C-alpha angles and dihedrals in degrees: 000000000000097000111109110239118217091259091059092053088051090050093053092046091049092054092046090053098042091047090061089068101027097038136158091284090054091049092049092048091053091046092051091048092047087234126142112245093246096165093053091046092052092047089055090047092051090053093051094245098124090063098044094121097036115102116261093240087064096049098270135119098252092224127140142245091271091065093043089052089053090053094049093043091052092047089052091049089056091047097246106109119168118200094188087067088060099046098038110030097032108029103029097034090048093053093047092047092050104036110012121106119260089254092050092049091050092048100046112021101064094051090044089054093046095045093243090119130038126199134196130192126239119195111118120093129186096238099039103048111166092351095084093172088070096061112134102197101120138200120196122190115242110177108302094345138070118226109219125204132168145061138280128196137207094017109172121226099346090145089059093044133090096205140020125215099217126196108215141169112248089173118039117248091243093056100056123079093203102051091207089068128080098055120123136184120228132183106222128193106238091217095052115129113265098038117120124185124205117186115226122223105234132179091220117099112223137122097243109082122219118231145187107226123204124198118200113180092323110180117220124184113247087233088069092067111113111223121326124347113256094013098089095120089065089060101033100080090055082071101033097052093051087046090057092046094049091045087054090051091051090049093051091050094048090046090055090047095057094038092054089054091050094048092049091050092047090055095049106034110091122199124166089006095300136089106258089234089073090070115090090215086073102022094058097051089048091050091048092049091050091050093050092048094052092046088053090048091056091048090050091050091050093048090051090049092053091048091051089049090055096243095146099176098047092037088058092052094049094040089060094045092047092052091047094049096043096048092049092046093049091048090050091049093051092048091050091046091054091047092050090054092050113198091351088065088074093054115103088218090068089052098217102104087048089060097043097085092046093050093042089051089063090067089062104033144092083011127357125247089242094056090047091053090048089053094048091047093051106031103030104030096031095232121156115277110267102197 
């Protein structure tokens, strides 16, 4: 399970090579411009890495979440993470491959694999928050089309996407006995009439802009329904658990990135005639941070393995724990790295304080620490439900 297969070695080598051209400076420049890193995306497409998890019969690599986690971890370690890769080529592609009709798979999966189409994912709403069952964005069937109305928040990279996979209510919350029922998944053309995008001003530096998305009588062909109407919850966690695992992989990679910078500095920076890394006041926090990162990496690997094996229940448990551990470990590593650099740690030239909001964000999204602890308490430990 923990032995690197040849494909994983190739993945790591690909990222090492591509990051020489599309490096951290490139990523930062795109983030500051608010421009999608098109050149990096196309390089990944040319190498076949966008379609890693798409079945071979649809032009993909037929690999699993373990290999995708390796890719995202390595990209994080080189300081060039891409969230659209998670939401589009992991979450959306996975749902279409599992539950989409044969026609839908044929229409969307090959161009997703080749990079000719990009997808984003739209679940979060301003009034629902973590209680996704209370979303109010609705889709009502009118002949052969759904009419979509509502609002989504914090949608990553929708401006750079061709389609959104939108979670909607096809039956109102008040009309279903089991509140988990009544959700549906629709593929929506981003350019369809009635869609309005509003960029959100965020304090997190990254090249994929966050948006509020408004739907006003947007018409969606019935053929773009994924799976069965009203049964979306049954499919949804086949996207949300991989999202948590891949977010954990990104966190581990970014944690290693900042820790490597801190260790190099601690070896070179001399104060009172000694490298500062000789002092246990800095050496021990760095060693702790490294230990926590590698523990999180193992947990992430195991969660990805369980997901690839199709163990949905246990994969959900470990996906949550991996995301919790990795986000905390990366945050700890970034905090230690800033401390090791002293006042220089707050200089944007050092490029640690620039990463702090991004890494800290991973403790809150795609699912908060508190909701993870609620899940572990109830579903792993068997404690009474707290909410």
